[in-house]
mmCIF file of the N, C-alpha and C atoms, coordinates in Angstrom:
data_MODEL
# 
_entry.id   MODEL 
# 
loop_
_atom_site.group_PDB 
_atom_site.id 
_atom_site.type_symbol 
_atom_site.label_atom_id 
_atom_site.label_alt_id 
_atom_site.label_comp_id 
_atom_site.label_asym_id 
_atom_site.label_entity_id 
_atom_site.label_seq_id 
_atom_site.pdbx_PDB_ins_code 
_atom_site.Cartn_x 
_atom_site.Cartn_y 
_atom_site.Cartn_z 
_atom_site.occupancy 
_atom_site.B_iso_or_equiv 
_atom_site.pdbx_formal_charge 
_atom_site.auth_seq_id 
_atom_site.auth_comp_id 
_atom_site.auth_asym_id 
_atom_site.auth_atom_id 
_atom_site.pdbx_PDB_model_num 
ATOM 1   N N  . MET A 1 1  ? 0.823   -1.389 -0.070 1.00 0.00 ? 1  MET A N  1 
ATOM 2   C CA . MET A 1 1  ? -0.090  0.126  -0.096 1.00 0.00 ? 1  MET A CA 1 
ATOM 3   C C  . MET A 1 1  ? 0.711   1.198  -0.110 1.00 0.00 ? 1  MET A C  1 
ATOM 4   N N  . ASN A 1 2  ? 0.631   2.515  -1.066 1.00 0.00 ? 2  ASN A N  1 
ATOM 5   C CA . ASN A 1 2  ? 1.432   3.241  -0.981 1.00 0.00 ? 2  ASN A CA 1 
ATOM 6   C C  . ASN A 1 2  ? 0.350   4.588  -0.673 1.00 0.00 ? 2  ASN A C  1 
ATOM 7   N N  . ASP A 1 3  ? 0.824   5.040  0.543  1.00 0.00 ? 3  ASP A N  1 
ATOM 8   C CA . ASP A 1 3  ? 0.030   6.302  0.843  1.00 0.00 ? 3  ASP A CA 1 
ATOM 9   C C  . ASP A 1 3  ? 0.603   7.614  0.426  1.00 0.00 ? 3  ASP A C  1 
ATOM 10  N N  . LYS A 1 4  ? 1.077   7.759  -0.266 1.00 0.00 ? 4  LYS A N  1 
ATOM 11  C CA . LYS A 1 4  ? 2.612   9.312  -0.701 1.00 0.00 ? 4  LYS A CA 1 
ATOM 12  C C  . LYS A 1 4  ? 1.259   9.637  -1.671 1.00 0.00 ? 4  LYS A C  1 
ATOM 13  N N  . LYS A 1 5  ? 0.218   9.494  -2.036 1.00 0.00 ? 5  LYS A N  1 
ATOM 14  C CA . LYS A 1 5  ? -0.456  10.669 -2.858 1.00 0.00 ? 5  LYS A CA 1 
ATOM 15  C C  . LYS A 1 5  ? -1.520  11.406 -1.776 1.00 0.00 ? 5  LYS A C  1 
ATOM 16  N N  . PRO A 1 6  ? -2.240  12.511 -1.766 1.00 0.00 ? 6  PRO A N  1 
ATOM 17  C CA . PRO A 1 6  ? -2.879  13.090 -0.741 1.00 0.00 ? 6  PRO A CA 1 
ATOM 18  C C  . PRO A 1 6  ? -4.276  11.984 -0.811 1.00 0.00 ? 6  PRO A C  1 
ATOM 19  N N  . PHE A 1 7  ? -5.046  11.549 -1.943 1.00 0.00 ? 7  PHE A N  1 
ATOM 20  C CA . PHE A 1 7  ? -6.028  10.869 -1.932 1.00 0.00 ? 7  PHE A CA 1 
ATOM 21  C C  . PHE A 1 7  ? -5.861  9.544  -2.396 1.00 0.00 ? 7  PHE A C  1 
ATOM 22  N N  . ASP A 1 8  ? -6.443  8.609  -1.448 1.00 0.00 ? 8  ASP A N  1 
ATOM 23  C CA . ASP A 1 8  ? -6.483  7.251  -2.114 1.00 0.00 ? 8  ASP A CA 1 
ATOM 24  C C  . ASP A 1 8  ? -7.854  6.526  -1.475 1.00 0.00 ? 8  ASP A C  1 
ATOM 25  N N  . GLY A 1 9  ? -7.633  5.586  -1.838 1.00 0.00 ? 9  GLY A N  1 
ATOM 26  C CA . GLY A 1 9  ? -9.048  4.696  -1.662 1.00 0.00 ? 9  GLY A CA 1 
ATOM 27  C C  . GLY A 1 9  ? -8.869  4.806  0.048  1.00 0.00 ? 9  GLY A C  1 
ATOM 28  N N  . TYR A 1 10 ? -8.399  4.588  1.003  1.00 0.00 ? 10 TYR A N  1 
ATOM 29  C CA . TYR A 1 10 ? -8.727  4.631  2.540  1.00 0.00 ? 10 TYR A CA 1 
ATOM 30  C C  . TYR A 1 10 ? -9.574  5.928  2.774  1.00 0.00 ? 10 TYR A C  1 
ATOM 31  N N  . THR A 1 11 ? -9.152  7.390  1.830  1.00 0.00 ? 11 THR A N  1 
ATOM 32  C CA . THR A 1 11 ? -9.636  8.405  1.712  1.00 0.00 ? 11 THR A CA 1 
ATOM 33  C C  . THR A 1 11 ? -11.261 8.043  2.289  1.00 0.00 ? 11 THR A C  1 
ATOM 34  N N  . VAL A 1 12 ? -11.768 8.007  1.106  1.00 0.00 ? 12 VAL A N  1 
ATOM 35  C CA . VAL A 1 12 ? -12.904 7.161  0.910  1.00 0.00 ? 12 VAL A CA 1 
ATOM 36  C C  . VAL A 1 12 ? -13.249 6.813  2.473  1.00 0.00 ? 12 VAL A C  1 
ATOM 37  N N  . ILE A 1 13 ? -12.683 5.793  2.749  1.00 0.00 ? 13 ILE A N  1 
ATOM 38  C CA . ILE A 1 13 ? -13.378 5.276  4.191  1.00 0.00 ? 13 ILE A CA 1 
ATOM 39  C C  . ILE A 1 13 ? -13.292 6.015  5.052  1.00 0.00 ? 13 ILE A C  1 
ATOM 40  N N  . HIS A 1 14 ? -12.129 7.080  5.458  1.00 0.00 ? 14 HIS A N  1 
ATOM 41  C CA . HIS A 1 14 ? -12.515 7.883  6.061  1.00 0.00 ? 14 HIS A CA 1 
ATOM 42  C C  . HIS A 1 14 ? -13.396 9.125  6.078  1.00 0.00 ? 14 HIS A C  1 
ATOM 43  N N  . PHE A 1 15 ? -13.967 9.000  4.621  1.00 0.00 ? 15 PHE A N  1 
ATOM 44  C CA . PHE A 1 15 ? -15.117 9.908  4.699  1.00 0.00 ? 15 PHE A CA 1 
ATOM 45  C C  . PHE A 1 15 ? -16.548 9.193  5.284  1.00 0.00 ? 15 PHE A C  1 
ATOM 46  N N  . LEU A 1 16 ? -16.560 7.739  5.042  1.00 0.00 ? 16 LEU A N  1 
ATOM 47  C CA . LEU A 1 16 ? -17.531 6.918  5.420  1.00 0.00 ? 16 LEU A CA 1 
ATOM 48  C C  . LEU A 1 16 ? -17.828 7.078  6.875  1.00 0.00 ? 16 LEU A C  1 
ATOM 49  N N  . VAL A 1 17 ? -16.738 6.926  7.645  1.00 0.00 ? 17 VAL A N  1 
ATOM 50  C CA . VAL A 1 17 ? -16.624 7.123  8.956  1.00 0.00 ? 17 VAL A CA 1 
ATOM 51  C C  . VAL A 1 17 ? -17.159 8.104  9.353  1.00 0.00 ? 17 VAL A C  1 
ATOM 52  N N  . GLY A 1 18 ? -16.727 9.318  8.561  1.00 0.00 ? 18 GLY A N  1 
ATOM 53  C CA . GLY A 1 18 ? -17.039 10.499 9.631  1.00 0.00 ? 18 GLY A CA 1 
ATOM 54  C C  . GLY A 1 18 ? -18.442 10.467 9.213  1.00 0.00 ? 18 GLY A C  1 
ATOM 55  N N  . TYR A 1 19 ? -19.290 10.154 7.886  1.00 0.00 ? 19 TYR A N  1 
ATOM 56  C CA . TYR A 1 19 ? -20.817 10.276 8.131  1.00 0.00 ? 19 TYR A CA 1 
ATOM 57  C C  . TYR A 1 19 ? -21.840 9.350  8.775  1.00 0.00 ? 19 TYR A C  1 
ATOM 58  N N  . VAL A 1 20 ? -20.957 7.952  8.914  1.00 0.00 ? 20 VAL A N  1 
ATOM 59  C CA . VAL A 1 20 ? -21.744 7.231  9.954  1.00 0.00 ? 20 VAL A CA 1 
ATOM 60  C C  . VAL A 1 20 ? -21.388 7.687  11.682 1.00 0.00 ? 20 VAL A C  1 
ATOM 61  N N  . ALA A 1 21 ? -20.396 8.084  11.329 1.00 0.00 ? 21 ALA A N  1 
ATOM 62  C CA . ALA A 1 21 ? -20.232 8.716  13.154 1.00 0.00 ? 21 ALA A CA 1 
ATOM 63  C C  . ALA A 1 21 ? -21.452 9.658  13.383 1.00 0.00 ? 21 ALA A C  1 
ATOM 64  N N  . ARG A 1 22 ? -21.220 10.435 12.462 1.00 0.00 ? 22 ARG A N  1 
ATOM 65  C CA . ARG A 1 22 ? -22.178 11.963 12.753 1.00 0.00 ? 22 ARG A CA 1 
ATOM 66  C C  . ARG A 1 22 ? -23.687 11.345 12.712 1.00 0.00 ? 22 ARG A C  1 
ATOM 67  N N  . ARG A 1 23 ? -23.829 10.515 11.867 1.00 0.00 ? 23 ARG A N  1 
ATOM 68  C CA . ARG A 1 23 ? -25.546 9.930  11.849 1.00 0.00 ? 23 ARG A CA 1 
ATOM 69  C C  . ARG A 1 23 ? -25.951 9.351  12.720 1.00 0.00 ? 23 ARG A C  1 
ATOM 70  N N  . GLN A 1 24 ? -24.699 8.674  13.584 1.00 0.00 ? 24 GLN A N  1 
ATOM 71  C CA . GLN A 1 24 ? -24.905 8.235  15.194 1.00 0.00 ? 24 GLN A CA 1 
ATOM 72  C C  . GLN A 1 24 ? -24.916 9.058  16.322 1.00 0.00 ? 24 GLN A C  1 
ATOM 73  N N  . GLY A 1 25 ? -24.722 10.702 16.181 1.00 0.00 ? 25 GLY A N  1 
ATOM 74  C CA . GLY A 1 25 ? -24.493 11.134 16.867 1.00 0.00 ? 25 GLY A CA 1 
ATOM 75  C C  . GLY A 1 25 ? -23.694 11.903 17.617 1.00 0.00 ? 25 GLY A C  1 
ATOM 76  N N  . ALA A 1 26 ? -22.744 11.254 16.783 1.00 0.00 ? 26 ALA A N  1 
ATOM 77  C CA . ALA A 1 26 ? -21.100 11.934 17.214 1.00 0.00 ? 26 ALA A CA 1 
ATOM 78  C C  . ALA A 1 26 ? -20.745 13.018 17.114 1.00 0.00 ? 26 ALA A C  1 
ATOM 79  N N  . SER A 1 27 ? -20.118 14.081 18.177 1.00 0.00 ? 27 SER A N  1 
ATOM 80  C CA . SER A 1 27 ? -20.034 15.294 17.797 1.00 0.00 ? 27 SER A CA 1 
ATOM 81  C C  . SER A 1 27 ? -18.653 15.780 16.948 1.00 0.00 ? 27 SER A C  1 
ATOM 82  N N  . TYR A 1 28 ? -18.883 16.906 16.556 1.00 0.00 ? 28 TYR A N  1 
ATOM 83  C CA . TYR A 1 28 ? -17.875 17.351 15.243 1.00 0.00 ? 28 TYR A CA 1 
ATOM 84  C C  . TYR A 1 28 ? -16.280 17.129 16.303 1.00 0.00 ? 28 TYR A C  1 
ATOM 85  N N  . PRO A 1 29 ? -16.409 17.723 17.414 1.00 0.00 ? 29 PRO A N  1 
ATOM 86  C CA . PRO A 1 29 ? -15.159 17.435 18.254 1.00 0.00 ? 29 PRO A CA 1 
ATOM 87  C C  . PRO A 1 29 ? -14.683 16.033 18.304 1.00 0.00 ? 29 PRO A C  1 
ATOM 88  N N  . LEU A 1 30 ? -15.615 15.160 18.553 1.00 0.00 ? 30 LEU A N  1 
ATOM 89  C CA . LEU A 1 30 ? -15.225 13.751 19.001 1.00 0.00 ? 30 LEU A CA 1 
ATOM 90  C C  . LEU A 1 30 ? -14.551 13.302 17.471 1.00 0.00 ? 30 LEU A C  1 
ATOM 91  N N  . ILE A 1 31 ? -15.067 13.508 16.739 1.00 0.00 ? 31 ILE A N  1 
ATOM 92  C CA . ILE A 1 31 ? -14.698 13.140 14.956 1.00 0.00 ? 31 ILE A CA 1 
ATOM 93  C C  . ILE A 1 31 ? -13.545 13.874 14.503 1.00 0.00 ? 31 ILE A C  1 
ATOM 94  N N  . ILE A 1 32 ? -13.316 14.961 14.731 1.00 0.00 ? 32 ILE A N  1 
ATOM 95  C CA . ILE A 1 32 ? -12.207 15.422 14.542 1.00 0.00 ? 32 ILE A CA 1 
ATOM 96  C C  . ILE A 1 32 ? -10.848 15.149 15.457 1.00 0.00 ? 32 ILE A C  1 
ATOM 97  N N  . SER A 1 33 ? -10.940 14.876 16.663 1.00 0.00 ? 33 SER A N  1 
ATOM 98  C CA . SER A 1 33 ? -10.088 14.342 17.732 1.00 0.00 ? 33 SER A CA 1 
ATOM 99  C C  . SER A 1 33 ? -9.727  12.706 17.636 1.00 0.00 ? 33 SER A C  1 
ATOM 100 N N  . THR A 1 34 ? -10.806 11.900 16.952 1.00 0.00 ? 34 THR A N  1 
ATOM 101 C CA . THR A 1 34 ? -10.420 10.552 16.629 1.00 0.00 ? 34 THR A CA 1 
ATOM 102 C C  . THR A 1 34 ? -9.666  10.340 15.100 1.00 0.00 ? 34 THR A C  1 
ATOM 103 N N  . ALA A 1 35 ? -10.057 11.214 14.765 1.00 0.00 ? 35 ALA A N  1 
ATOM 104 C CA . ALA A 1 35 ? -9.473  11.264 13.084 1.00 0.00 ? 35 ALA A CA 1 
ATOM 105 C C  . ALA A 1 35 ? -8.029  11.604 13.427 1.00 0.00 ? 35 ALA A C  1 
ATOM 106 N N  . ILE A 1 36 ? -7.903  12.495 14.190 1.00 0.00 ? 36 ILE A N  1 
ATOM 107 C CA . ILE A 1 36 ? -6.122  13.036 14.220 1.00 0.00 ? 36 ILE A CA 1 
ATOM 108 C C  . ILE A 1 36 ? -5.658  11.874 14.910 1.00 0.00 ? 36 ILE A C  1 
ATOM 109 N N  . LEU A 1 37 ? -6.160  11.370 16.205 1.00 0.00 ? 37 LEU A N  1 
ATOM 110 C CA . LEU A 1 37 ? -5.719  10.309 17.017 1.00 0.00 ? 37 LEU A CA 1 
ATOM 111 C C  . LEU A 1 37 ? -5.417  9.034  16.073 1.00 0.00 ? 37 LEU A C  1 
ATOM 112 N N  . TYR A 1 38 ? -6.473  8.894  14.733 1.00 0.00 ? 38 TYR A N  1 
ATOM 113 C CA . TYR A 1 38 ? -6.166  7.517  14.340 1.00 0.00 ? 38 TYR A CA 1 
ATOM 114 C C  . TYR A 1 38 ? -4.846  7.732  13.212 1.00 0.00 ? 38 TYR A C  1 
ATOM 115 N N  . GLU A 1 39 ? -5.150  8.776  12.644 1.00 0.00 ? 39 GLU A N  1 
ATOM 116 C CA . GLU A 1 39 ? -3.710  9.578  11.908 1.00 0.00 ? 39 GLU A CA 1 
ATOM 117 C C  . GLU A 1 39 ? -2.249  9.255  12.627 1.00 0.00 ? 39 GLU A C  1 
ATOM 118 N N  . VAL A 1 40 ? -2.430  10.062 13.934 1.00 0.00 ? 40 VAL A N  1 
ATOM 119 C CA . VAL A 1 40 ? -0.898  9.804  14.761 1.00 0.00 ? 40 VAL A CA 1 
ATOM 120 C C  . VAL A 1 40 ? -0.610  8.202  14.862 1.00 0.00 ? 40 VAL A C  1 
ATOM 121 N N  . MET A 1 41 ? -1.814  7.924  15.156 1.00 0.00 ? 41 MET A N  1 
ATOM 122 C CA . MET A 1 41 ? -1.078  5.995  16.064 1.00 0.00 ? 41 MET A CA 1 
ATOM 123 C C  . MET A 1 41 ? -1.010  5.447  14.423 1.00 0.00 ? 41 MET A C  1 
ATOM 124 N N  . GLU A 1 42 ? -1.621  5.400  13.294 1.00 0.00 ? 42 GLU A N  1 
ATOM 125 C CA . GLU A 1 42 ? -1.627  4.691  12.452 1.00 0.00 ? 42 GLU A CA 1 
ATOM 126 C C  . GLU A 1 42 ? 0.045   4.430  12.205 1.00 0.00 ? 42 GLU A C  1 
ATOM 127 N N  . ASP A 1 43 ? 0.637   5.431  11.720 1.00 0.00 ? 43 ASP A N  1 
ATOM 128 C CA . ASP A 1 43 ? 2.064   5.376  11.536 1.00 0.00 ? 43 ASP A CA 1 
ATOM 129 C C  . ASP A 1 43 ? 2.749   4.099  12.814 1.00 0.00 ? 43 ASP A C  1 
ATOM 130 N N  . LYS A 1 44 ? 2.751   4.671  13.762 1.00 0.00 ? 44 LYS A N  1 
ATOM 131 C CA . LYS A 1 44 ? 3.203   3.958  14.889 1.00 0.00 ? 44 LYS A CA 1 
ATOM 132 C C  . LYS A 1 44 ? 2.445   2.523  15.172 1.00 0.00 ? 44 LYS A C  1 
ATOM 133 N N  . ILE A 1 45 ? 1.752   2.497  14.511 1.00 0.00 ? 45 ILE A N  1 
ATOM 134 C CA . ILE A 1 45 ? 1.207   0.853  14.331 1.00 0.00 ? 45 ILE A CA 1 
ATOM 135 C C  . ILE A 1 45 ? 1.656   0.020  13.369 1.00 0.00 ? 45 ILE A C  1 
ATOM 136 N N  . ILE A 1 46 ? 1.942   1.083  12.297 1.00 0.00 ? 46 ILE A N  1 
ATOM 137 C CA . ILE A 1 46 ? 2.602   0.273  11.328 1.00 0.00 ? 46 ILE A CA 1 
ATOM 138 C C  . ILE A 1 46 ? 4.002   0.156  11.593 1.00 0.00 ? 46 ILE A C  1 
ATOM 139 N N  . GLU A 1 47 ? 4.727   1.139  12.442 1.00 0.00 ? 47 GLU A N  1 
ATOM 140 C CA . GLU A 1 47 ? 6.078   0.431  12.584 1.00 0.00 ? 47 GLU A CA 1 
ATOM 141 C C  . GLU A 1 47 ? 6.174   -0.698 13.659 1.00 0.00 ? 47 GLU A C  1 
ATOM 142 N N  . THR A 1 48 ? 5.641   -0.415 14.446 1.00 0.00 ? 48 THR A N  1 
ATOM 143 C CA . THR A 1 48 ? 5.363   -1.458 15.546 1.00 0.00 ? 48 THR A CA 1 
ATOM 144 C C  . THR A 1 48 ? 5.231   -3.168 14.883 1.00 0.00 ? 48 THR A C  1 
ATOM 145 N N  . LEU A 1 49 ? 4.133   -2.779 14.445 1.00 0.00 ? 49 LEU A N  1 
ATOM 146 C CA . LEU A 1 49 ? 3.968   -4.535 14.074 1.00 0.00 ? 49 LEU A CA 1 
ATOM 147 C C  . LEU A 1 49 ? 4.427   -4.657 12.907 1.00 0.00 ? 49 LEU A C  1 
ATOM 148 N N  . SER A 1 50 ? 5.743   -4.157 12.190 1.00 0.00 ? 50 SER A N  1 
ATOM 149 C CA . SER A 1 50 ? 6.436   -4.248 11.330 1.00 0.00 ? 50 SER A CA 1 
ATOM 150 C C  . SER A 1 50 ? 5.500   -4.586 9.486  1.00 0.00 ? 50 SER A C  1 
ATOM 151 N N  . LEU A 1 51 ? 4.229   -3.438 9.531  1.00 0.00 ? 51 LEU A N  1 
ATOM 152 C CA . LEU A 1 51 ? 3.498   -4.029 8.696  1.00 0.00 ? 51 LEU A CA 1 
ATOM 153 C C  . LEU A 1 51 ? 4.317   -3.793 7.657  1.00 0.00 ? 51 LEU A C  1 
ATOM 154 N N  . LYS A 1 52 ? 5.383   -3.011 7.273  1.00 0.00 ? 52 LYS A N  1 
ATOM 155 C CA . LYS A 1 52 ? 6.167   -2.781 6.218  1.00 0.00 ? 52 LYS A CA 1 
ATOM 156 C C  . LYS A 1 52 ? 6.630   -4.207 5.387  1.00 0.00 ? 52 LYS A C  1 
ATOM 157 N N  . LYS A 1 53 ? 6.358   -5.267 5.979  1.00 0.00 ? 53 LYS A N  1 
ATOM 158 C CA . LYS A 1 53 ? 6.871   -6.535 5.601  1.00 0.00 ? 53 LYS A CA 1 
ATOM 159 C C  . LYS A 1 53 ? 5.872   -6.758 4.604  1.00 0.00 ? 53 LYS A C  1 
ATOM 160 N N  . ILE A 1 54 ? 4.353   -6.372 4.887  1.00 0.00 ? 54 ILE A N  1 
ATOM 161 C CA . ILE A 1 54 ? 3.635   -6.593 3.488  1.00 0.00 ? 54 ILE A CA 1 
ATOM 162 C C  . ILE A 1 54 ? 2.955   -5.963 2.963  1.00 0.00 ? 54 ILE A C  1 
ATOM 163 N N  . GLY A 1 55 ? 3.837   -4.753 2.681  1.00 0.00 ? 55 GLY A N  1 
ATOM 164 C CA . GLY A 1 55 ? 3.639   -3.577 1.915  1.00 0.00 ? 55 GLY A CA 1 
ATOM 165 C C  . GLY A 1 55 ? 2.995   -2.809 2.442  1.00 0.00 ? 55 GLY A C  1 
ATOM 166 N N  . TRP A 1 56 ? 2.981   -2.324 3.841  1.00 0.00 ? 56 TRP A N  1 
ATOM 167 C CA . TRP A 1 56 ? 2.254   -1.223 4.313  1.00 0.00 ? 56 TRP A CA 1 
ATOM 168 C C  . TRP A 1 56 ? 3.312   -0.267 4.539  1.00 0.00 ? 56 TRP A C  1 
ATOM 169 N N  . ASN A 1 57 ? 3.274   1.053  3.946  1.00 0.00 ? 57 ASN A N  1 
ATOM 170 C CA . ASN A 1 57 ? 3.944   2.335  4.288  1.00 0.00 ? 57 ASN A CA 1 
ATOM 171 C C  . ASN A 1 57 ? 3.551   3.178  5.188  1.00 0.00 ? 57 ASN A C  1 
ATOM 172 N N  . LYS A 1 58 ? 4.344   4.081  5.452  1.00 0.00 ? 58 LYS A N  1 
ATOM 173 C CA . LYS A 1 58 ? 3.843   5.260  5.999  1.00 0.00 ? 58 LYS A CA 1 
ATOM 174 C C  . LYS A 1 58 ? 3.458   6.386  5.511  1.00 0.00 ? 58 LYS A C  1 
ATOM 175 N N  . GLU A 1 59 ? 2.064   6.659  5.764  1.00 0.00 ? 59 GLU A N  1 
ATOM 176 C CA . GLU A 1 59 ? 1.297   7.963  4.953  1.00 0.00 ? 59 GLU A CA 1 
ATOM 177 C C  . GLU A 1 59 ? 2.097   9.340  5.068  1.00 0.00 ? 59 GLU A C  1 
ATOM 178 N N  . SER A 1 60 ? 1.964   9.986  3.598  1.00 0.00 ? 60 SER A N  1 
ATOM 179 C CA . SER A 1 60 ? 2.830   11.424 3.547  1.00 0.00 ? 60 SER A CA 1 
ATOM 180 C C  . SER A 1 60 ? 1.781   12.409 4.348  1.00 0.00 ? 60 SER A C  1 
ATOM 181 N N  . LYS A 1 61 ? 2.141   13.572 4.995  1.00 0.00 ? 61 LYS A N  1 
ATOM 182 C CA . LYS A 1 61 ? 1.218   14.493 5.893  1.00 0.00 ? 61 LYS A CA 1 
ATOM 183 C C  . LYS A 1 61 ? 0.469   14.841 4.965  1.00 0.00 ? 61 LYS A C  1 
ATOM 184 N N  . LYS A 1 62 ? 0.371   15.148 3.863  1.00 0.00 ? 62 LYS A N  1 
ATOM 185 C CA . LYS A 1 62 ? -0.751  15.573 3.067  1.00 0.00 ? 62 LYS A CA 1 
ATOM 186 C C  . LYS A 1 62 ? -1.799  14.628 2.943  1.00 0.00 ? 62 LYS A C  1 
ATOM 187 N N  . ASN A 1 63 ? -1.452  13.252 2.362  1.00 0.00 ? 63 ASN A N  1 
ATOM 188 C CA . ASN A 1 63 ? -2.411  12.110 2.832  1.00 0.00 ? 63 ASN A CA 1 
ATOM 189 C C  . ASN A 1 63 ? -3.439  11.906 4.091  1.00 0.00 ? 63 ASN A C  1 
ATOM 190 N N  . SER A 1 64 ? -2.635  12.280 5.339  1.00 0.00 ? 64 SER A N  1 
ATOM 191 C CA . SER A 1 64 ? -2.875  12.392 6.659  1.00 0.00 ? 64 SER A CA 1 
ATOM 192 C C  . SER A 1 64 ? -3.895  13.435 7.040  1.00 0.00 ? 64 SER A C  1 
ATOM 193 N N  . LEU A 1 65 ? -3.931  14.641 6.094  1.00 0.00 ? 65 LEU A N  1 
ATOM 194 C CA . LEU A 1 65 ? -4.452  15.679 6.300  1.00 0.00 ? 65 LEU A CA 1 
ATOM 195 C C  . LEU A 1 65 ? -5.657  15.850 5.804  1.00 0.00 ? 65 LEU A C  1 
ATOM 196 N N  . MET A 1 66 ? -5.985  14.541 4.427  1.00 0.00 ? 66 MET A N  1 
ATOM 197 C CA . MET A 1 66 ? -6.713  14.714 3.334  1.00 0.00 ? 66 MET A CA 1 
ATOM 198 C C  . MET A 1 66 ? -7.742  13.603 3.970  1.00 0.00 ? 66 MET A C  1 
ATOM 199 N N  . ASP A 1 67 ? -7.178  12.590 4.829  1.00 0.00 ? 67 ASP A N  1 
ATOM 200 C CA . ASP A 1 67 ? -8.049  11.652 5.479  1.00 0.00 ? 67 ASP A CA 1 
ATOM 201 C C  . ASP A 1 67 ? -9.117  12.306 6.721  1.00 0.00 ? 67 ASP A C  1 
ATOM 202 N N  . ILE A 1 68 ? -8.361  13.006 7.372  1.00 0.00 ? 68 ILE A N  1 
ATOM 203 C CA . ILE A 1 68 ? -8.878  14.082 8.805  1.00 0.00 ? 68 ILE A CA 1 
ATOM 204 C C  . ILE A 1 68 ? -9.799  14.847 7.819  1.00 0.00 ? 68 ILE A C  1 
ATOM 205 N N  . GLY A 1 69 ? -9.661  15.538 6.949  1.00 0.00 ? 69 GLY A N  1 
ATOM 206 C CA . GLY A 1 69 ? -10.658 16.446 5.883  1.00 0.00 ? 69 GLY A CA 1 
ATOM 207 C C  . GLY A 1 69 ? -11.657 15.611 5.297  1.00 0.00 ? 69 GLY A C  1 
ATOM 208 N N  . ALA A 1 70 ? -11.083 14.213 4.908  1.00 0.00 ? 70 ALA A N  1 
ATOM 209 C CA . ALA A 1 70 ? -12.782 13.572 4.437  1.00 0.00 ? 70 ALA A CA 1 
ATOM 210 C C  . ALA A 1 70 ? -13.685 12.891 5.334  1.00 0.00 ? 70 ALA A C  1 
ATOM 211 N N  . ALA A 1 71 ? -13.068 12.857 6.407  1.00 0.00 ? 71 ALA A N  1 
ATOM 212 C CA . ALA A 1 71 ? -13.757 12.765 7.889  1.00 0.00 ? 71 ALA A CA 1 
ATOM 213 C C  . ALA A 1 71 ? -14.802 13.499 8.397  1.00 0.00 ? 71 ALA A C  1 
ATOM 214 N N  . LEU A 1 72 ? -14.108 14.924 8.080  1.00 0.00 ? 72 LEU A N  1 
ATOM 215 C CA . LEU A 1 72 ? -15.024 16.060 8.668  1.00 0.00 ? 72 LEU A CA 1 
ATOM 216 C C  . LEU A 1 72 ? -16.142 16.358 7.558  1.00 0.00 ? 72 LEU A C  1 
ATOM 217 N N  . ILE A 1 73 ? -15.578 16.158 6.396  1.00 0.00 ? 73 ILE A N  1 
ATOM 218 C CA . ILE A 1 73 ? -16.588 16.705 5.179  1.00 0.00 ? 73 ILE A CA 1 
ATOM 219 C C  . ILE A 1 73 ? -17.872 15.464 5.299  1.00 0.00 ? 73 ILE A C  1 
ATOM 220 N N  . GLY A 1 74 ? -17.575 14.132 5.532  1.00 0.00 ? 74 GLY A N  1 
ATOM 221 C CA . GLY A 1 74 ? -18.529 12.776 5.789  1.00 0.00 ? 74 GLY A CA 1 
ATOM 222 C C  . GLY A 1 74 ? -19.294 13.229 6.855  1.00 0.00 ? 74 GLY A C  1 
ATOM 223 N N  . ALA A 1 75 ? -18.656 14.041 8.282  1.00 0.00 ? 75 ALA A N  1 
ATOM 224 C CA . ALA A 1 75 ? -19.515 14.422 9.002  1.00 0.00 ? 75 ALA A CA 1 
ATOM 225 C C  . ALA A 1 75 ? -20.495 15.637 8.979  1.00 0.00 ? 75 ALA A C  1 
ATOM 226 N N  . GLU A 1 76 ? -20.089 16.418 7.849  1.00 0.00 ? 76 GLU A N  1 
ATOM 227 C CA . GLU A 1 76 ? -21.194 17.706 7.604  1.00 0.00 ? 76 GLU A CA 1 
ATOM 228 C C  . GLU A 1 76 ? -22.077 17.324 6.378  1.00 0.00 ? 76 GLU A C  1 
ATOM 229 N N  . ILE A 1 77 ? -21.868 16.262 5.621  1.00 0.00 ? 77 ILE A N  1 
ATOM 230 C CA . ILE A 1 77 ? -23.014 15.936 4.880  1.00 0.00 ? 77 ILE A CA 1 
ATOM 231 C C  . ILE A 1 77 ? -23.970 14.917 5.489  1.00 0.00 ? 77 ILE A C  1 
ATOM 232 N N  . ALA A 1 78 ? -23.587 14.312 6.674  1.00 0.00 ? 78 ALA A N  1 
ATOM 233 C CA . ALA A 1 78 ? -24.323 13.613 7.022  1.00 0.00 ? 78 ALA A CA 1 
ATOM 234 C C  . ALA A 1 78 ? -25.083 14.819 8.175  1.00 0.00 ? 78 ALA A C  1 
ATOM 235 N N  . ASN A 1 79 ? -24.903 15.779 8.608  1.00 0.00 ? 79 ASN A N  1 
ATOM 236 C CA . ASN A 1 79 ? -25.472 16.660 9.408  1.00 0.00 ? 79 ASN A CA 1 
ATOM 237 C C  . ASN A 1 79 ? -26.287 17.368 8.689  1.00 0.00 ? 79 ASN A C  1 
ATOM 238 N N  . ARG A 1 80 ? -26.122 17.699 7.742  1.00 0.00 ? 80 ARG A N  1 
ATOM 239 C CA . ARG A 1 80 ? -27.125 18.353 6.684  1.00 0.00 ? 80 ARG A CA 1 
ATOM 240 C C  . ARG A 1 80 ? -28.230 17.143 5.527  1.00 0.00 ? 80 ARG A C  1 
ATOM 241 N N  . THR A 1 81 ? -27.887 15.899 5.847  1.00 0.00 ? 81 THR A N  1 
ATOM 242 C CA . THR A 1 81 ? -28.826 15.416 5.390  1.00 0.00 ? 81 THR A CA 1 
ATOM 243 C C  . THR A 1 81 ? -29.893 14.792 6.613  1.00 0.00 ? 81 THR A C  1 
ATOM 244 N N  . LYS A 1 82 ? -30.022 14.931 7.735  1.00 0.00 ? 82 LYS A N  1 
ATOM 245 C CA . LYS A 1 82 ? -30.735 14.354 8.311  1.00 0.00 ? 82 LYS A CA 1 
ATOM 246 C C  . LYS A 1 82 ? -32.318 14.382 8.294  1.00 0.00 ? 82 LYS A C  1 
# 
C-alpha cells in the first residue's frame, strides 16, 4: 500500500466513517479528535507491527490531512442530510 498521494482508497473509508459517526450522533469535536488520533497512531502501528513487510508504508502528511478532512466532510454531509 502506498499512501504518498493525498487521496487514496482509504480516504473514502475515512469519509464514510465520519458520515456514519455523525449520523449516529457523534459530535464534531469527537470526530475531529478521533480522526487526528488515528492518523497519529497509524504510523506507530505500522512501525510497531512491522507491517512494512507486507507492503504497508507510512503515510505522507498530505494524505493524513486529506483523511482527516474527508472524515469532517462526511460528518458535515451527514449533518445536512438528517
